[in-house]
ROLUMNU-691847 format. One record per residue (C-alpha): x, y, z; residue in one letter. Coordinates in steps of 0.001 Angstrom, whole numbers, plus 500000, padded with zeros to 6 digits. Example, Ala and Ser with C-alpha at 12.3 -4.5 7.8 and 13.67 -1.06 7.14 Angstrom:
# residues 2
+--------+--------+--------+---------+
:     px :     py :     pz : residuo :
+--------+--------+--------+---------+
: 512300 : 495500 : 507800 :       A :
: 513670 : 498940 : 507140 :       S :
+--------+--------+--------+---------+
This chain:
# residues 230
+--------+--------+--------+---------+
:     px :     py :     pz : residuo :
+--------+--------+--------+---------+
: 500000 : 500000 : 500000 :       M :
: 501295 : 503455 : 499031 :       N :
: 500375 : 506718 : 500757 :       T :
: 499577 : 509652 : 498486 :       L :
: 498897 : 512244 : 501183 :       C :
: 497383 : 512837 : 504600 :       V :
: 493966 : 514492 : 504616 :       L :
: 493707 : 516890 : 507562 :       Q :
: 490105 : 517425 : 508612 :       G :
: 488871 : 520842 : 509698 :       A :
: 488168 : 519507 : 513197 :       Q :
: 491407 : 517610 : 513679 :       G :
: 490762 : 514255 : 512007 :       S :
: 493572 : 512657 : 510035 :       R :
: 492982 : 510230 : 507148 :       T :
: 495623 : 508596 : 504974 :       L :
: 494805 : 508706 : 501258 :       V :
: 496395 : 505575 : 499807 :       N :
: 496589 : 503697 : 496533 :       Y :
: 497367 : 500139 : 495493 :       D :
: 496656 : 499042 : 491934 :       F :
: 498107 : 495516 : 492109 :       T :
: 497212 : 493787 : 495383 :       T :
: 494209 : 491459 : 495526 :       R :
: 491209 : 492553 : 497587 :       Y :
: 491532 : 489657 : 500007 :       E :
: 495146 : 490572 : 500749 :       A :
: 494193 : 494207 : 501311 :       L :
: 491594 : 493116 : 503845 :       A :
: 493911 : 490630 : 505543 :       R :
: 496629 : 493254 : 505891 :       D :
: 494224 : 495708 : 507513 :       G :
: 494030 : 498112 : 504573 :       H :
: 490321 : 497555 : 503832 :       A :
: 487388 : 496676 : 506073 :       D :
: 484780 : 498132 : 503684 :       A :
: 484771 : 498159 : 499880 :       L :
: 483031 : 500452 : 497373 :       I :
: 482425 : 499055 : 493886 :       F :
: 480550 : 500117 : 490782 :       A :
: 477557 : 497853 : 490161 :       S :
: 478924 : 496671 : 486808 :       E :
: 479657 : 492919 : 486924 :       D :
: 481789 : 490793 : 484620 :       G :
: 485489 : 491390 : 484010 :       F :
: 485430 : 494371 : 486358 :       T :
: 486527 : 495140 : 489933 :       P :
: 483168 : 493842 : 491143 :       L :
: 483454 : 490685 : 489065 :       G :
: 486908 : 489994 : 490478 :       L :
: 486162 : 491219 : 493973 :       G :
: 483063 : 489116 : 494572 :       K :
: 485200 : 485964 : 494468 :       R :
: 486548 : 487173 : 497797 :       F :
: 483830 : 489209 : 499413 :       F :
: 480850 : 486955 : 498668 :       C :
: 482205 : 484080 : 500793 :       P :
: 483660 : 486570 : 503278 :       D :
: 480232 : 488158 : 503825 :       L :
: 478260 : 484957 : 503363 :       G :
: 476392 : 486271 : 500304 :       V :
: 475660 : 483911 : 497362 :       P :
: 477544 : 485107 : 494273 :       A :
: 474611 : 484458 : 491943 :       R :
: 472274 : 486525 : 494121 :       E :
: 474796 : 489345 : 494255 :       L :
: 475197 : 489305 : 490473 :       S :
: 471434 : 489609 : 489976 :       E :
: 471171 : 492544 : 492374 :       V :
: 474145 : 494300 : 490757 :       A :
: 472825 : 493743 : 487230 :       A :
: 469486 : 495278 : 488121 :       Q :
: 471157 : 498319 : 489663 :       N :
: 473419 : 498754 : 486663 :       C :
: 471161 : 498070 : 483704 :       A :
: 467593 : 498637 : 484872 :       Q :
: 467292 : 501078 : 487774 :       R :
: 467065 : 504713 : 486636 :       E :
: 466941 : 505981 : 490231 :       Q :
: 470433 : 506711 : 491601 :       I :
: 470703 : 503916 : 494142 :       T :
: 473431 : 502585 : 496426 :       L :
: 473172 : 499019 : 497723 :       I :
: 474662 : 498306 : 501140 :       A :
: 475638 : 494675 : 501710 :       I :
: 476267 : 493756 : 505332 :       A :
: 477808 : 490455 : 506515 :       P :
: 475498 : 487483 : 506945 :       R :
: 478061 : 485501 : 508875 :       R :
: 480519 : 486144 : 511671 :       Q :
: 484279 : 485984 : 511421 :       G :
: 484798 : 487655 : 508050 :       G :
: 487337 : 490336 : 507280 :       L :
: 484901 : 492936 : 505951 :       L :
: 482285 : 495066 : 507674 :       R :
: 480437 : 495461 : 504382 :       G :
: 480402 : 496349 : 500690 :       V :
: 478601 : 499247 : 498991 :       V :
: 477573 : 498874 : 495350 :       L :
: 477248 : 502208 : 493548 :       C :
: 475948 : 503217 : 490151 :       P :
: 478761 : 504275 : 487843 :       G :
: 479363 : 505441 : 484310 :       E :
: 477869 : 502274 : 482846 :       G :
: 474658 : 502460 : 484908 :       S :
: 471236 : 503383 : 483600 :       A :
: 470962 : 506086 : 486266 :       S :
: 474039 : 507865 : 484876 :       Y :
: 472780 : 507995 : 481291 :       A :
: 471035 : 511362 : 481679 :       R :
: 474272 : 512929 : 482947 :       F :
: 476555 : 511519 : 480247 :       A :
: 476495 : 514486 : 477843 :       T :
: 478636 : 514664 : 475854 :       P :
: 479128 : 510940 : 476006 :       R :
: 482562 : 509999 : 477332 :       Y :
: 483345 : 513637 : 477982 :       G :
: 484184 : 515004 : 481402 :       R :
: 482461 : 513172 : 484261 :       P :
: 479390 : 514711 : 485872 :       Y :
: 480913 : 515828 : 489156 :       R :
: 477712 : 516083 : 491249 :       D :
: 476926 : 512462 : 490458 :       F :
: 480300 : 511091 : 491511 :       Y :
: 480579 : 513375 : 494513 :       Y :
: 477172 : 512538 : 495996 :       N :
: 477423 : 508819 : 495310 :       V :
: 480820 : 508706 : 497017 :       T :
: 479776 : 510857 : 499979 :       Y :
: 476755 : 508705 : 500793 :       E :
: 478752 : 505477 : 500378 :       A :
: 481422 : 506737 : 502793 :       I :
: 478810 : 508043 : 505223 :       K :
: 476978 : 504721 : 505321 :       Y :
: 480142 : 502636 : 505723 :       A :
: 481574 : 504828 : 508477 :       C :
: 478413 : 505524 : 510477 :       T :
: 476493 : 502260 : 510093 :       R :
: 479353 : 499772 : 509944 :       W :
: 482007 : 501816 : 511798 :       R :
: 484411 : 501162 : 508935 :       A :
: 487935 : 502426 : 509577 :       R :
: 489696 : 501587 : 506309 :       N :
: 487756 : 502088 : 503085 :       I :
: 488881 : 500975 : 499645 :       A :
: 487220 : 502238 : 496462 :       I :
: 487584 : 500946 : 492911 :       S :
: 486987 : 502991 : 489756 :       H :
: 483352 : 503976 : 489214 :       L :
: 483935 : 504621 : 485522 :       S :
: 483698 : 502112 : 482747 :       Q :
: 486831 : 500055 : 482196 :       S :
: 489678 : 502088 : 480755 :       G :
: 487812 : 505390 : 481047 :       R :
: 488776 : 506577 : 484528 :       F :
: 489194 : 510356 : 484742 :       H :
: 491102 : 512521 : 487210 :       E :
: 487877 : 514386 : 488040 :       D :
: 486333 : 511208 : 489454 :       I :
: 489220 : 510711 : 491863 :       A :
: 489002 : 514358 : 492889 :       T :
: 485254 : 514002 : 493527 :       C :
: 485880 : 510853 : 495570 :       N :
: 488400 : 512686 : 497722 :       S :
: 486369 : 515874 : 498029 :       E :
: 483477 : 513783 : 499336 :       A :
: 485847 : 512137 : 501817 :       L :
: 487172 : 515531 : 502937 :       A :
: 483711 : 516942 : 503532 :       H :
: 482602 : 513844 : 505411 :       F :
: 485658 : 514029 : 507689 :       C :
: 485093 : 517748 : 508295 :       D :
: 481506 : 517183 : 509374 :       E :
: 481934 : 513822 : 511129 :       N :
: 485399 : 513831 : 512743 :       P :
: 484474 : 511098 : 515229 :       A :
: 483613 : 508756 : 512352 :       N :
: 486404 : 509770 : 509967 :       A :
: 488167 : 506685 : 508573 :       P :
: 491828 : 506066 : 509274 :       E :
: 492496 : 505439 : 505585 :       S :
: 490850 : 505713 : 502180 :       F :
: 492476 : 503764 : 499348 :       A :
: 492089 : 503795 : 495577 :       F :
: 492456 : 500183 : 494510 :       V :
: 492118 : 497928 : 491481 :       G :
: 492549 : 498419 : 487773 :       C :
: 492176 : 501319 : 485329 :       C :
: 493725 : 503912 : 487659 :       M :
: 497215 : 505389 : 487768 :       T :
: 498989 : 507776 : 490120 :       V :
: 498508 : 510488 : 487482 :       A :
: 494732 : 510227 : 487973 :       H :
: 495206 : 511230 : 491617 :       L :
: 497055 : 514454 : 490853 :       A :
: 494191 : 516761 : 491835 :       G :
: 493776 : 515303 : 495311 :       I :
: 496698 : 517012 : 497003 :       Q :
: 495076 : 520413 : 496413 :       R :
: 492197 : 519541 : 498722 :       L :
: 494069 : 520182 : 501967 :       N :
: 494749 : 523742 : 500893 :       A :
: 491209 : 524285 : 499616 :       E :
: 489331 : 522369 : 502290 :       G :
: 488124 : 525424 : 504186 :       S :
: 486537 : 526969 : 501082 :       K :
: 483844 : 524379 : 500385 :       T :
: 481387 : 522313 : 502391 :       R :
: 478909 : 519520 : 501887 :       H :
: 475378 : 520324 : 500754 :       H :
: 472972 : 517648 : 501935 :       A :
: 470801 : 515889 : 499374 :       I :
: 467712 : 513750 : 499791 :       R :
: 468466 : 510129 : 500664 :       V :
: 465570 : 507704 : 501045 :       D :
: 466662 : 504446 : 502665 :       T :
: 464730 : 501289 : 501840 :       E :
: 465608 : 498441 : 504177 :       S :
: 465072 : 495012 : 502652 :       G :
: 465505 : 491532 : 504088 :       D :
: 469118 : 491281 : 502936 :       Q :
: 470197 : 494726 : 501701 :       Y :
: 469708 : 498424 : 502355 :       D :
: 468902 : 500514 : 499283 :       F :
: 469820 : 504209 : 499415 :       L :
: 467925 : 506238 : 496808 :       H :
: 469586 : 509595 : 496059 :       L :
: 468067 : 512730 : 494541 :       S :
: 469043 : 516389 : 494311 :       W :
: 468441 : 519503 : 492276 :       G :
+--------+--------+--------+---------+
C-alpha cells in the first residue's frame, strides 16, 4: 500500500489517502488496509466481478444473488441507488460492501452528455459521499477501499478528485467517524489520475457539503439508498 497524502480534517481528524493498483482485495483486507469496499455495480470482468470471488464468501452472500442485484442496479434502475451489503456471517474480514451506480449504469445515462466527455461531478461526489457516510456511520468502517466507478479504461482525474472531496467533507463534518484510511484500489487507475487530490488540503476550508435527499429502503438482505438532488 502506498500513501499519496494525509487528509487533515477541519476539526482535527487525520485520514491517509492511499493507493494500490496491484494487490488482491483479500490481501488488502487481511493486511488491515480495507474493512469496507466500494464498487461500481457493473459485473463481469470488472473490479466487482473479480472482487466478489473474495467478498461473497467473506460476507456469506451467494455470488449468483449478488450478480442479479448488481445487474438490476446497473442496467435497469434509473433511480440513483446505492446498495449496502452487510455480513450474513461472523468471522469475516469485511464490515460490508457498497455497490454504487457508475458510468455504465442506467441512472448515469442522463448525465453523460457529451458521452465519454468530462464526468458529471455532482453524480460522483454525491454517490461517494453517501457510500462513505453509510460505511463509516452504520458499519464503523475504519479503512475504506474504492475501485473505479467509471467504465473500464475510462477513469478520469475528476472522478478521483470528487471521491476525495466527498471524503474531505465527510471528515470535516463527522470527525468522530472519519476513517483512518481511504484507498484507491484495482485496475484502470494510475497515480497520474490522483494528481488533483493534494490540492484539497489547501482548499478544504473553502467548500462544504450540501445535503441531498436520501431515502433508505431496508430490505431483508440489503439496504437501498435512493439519492436525489436539484
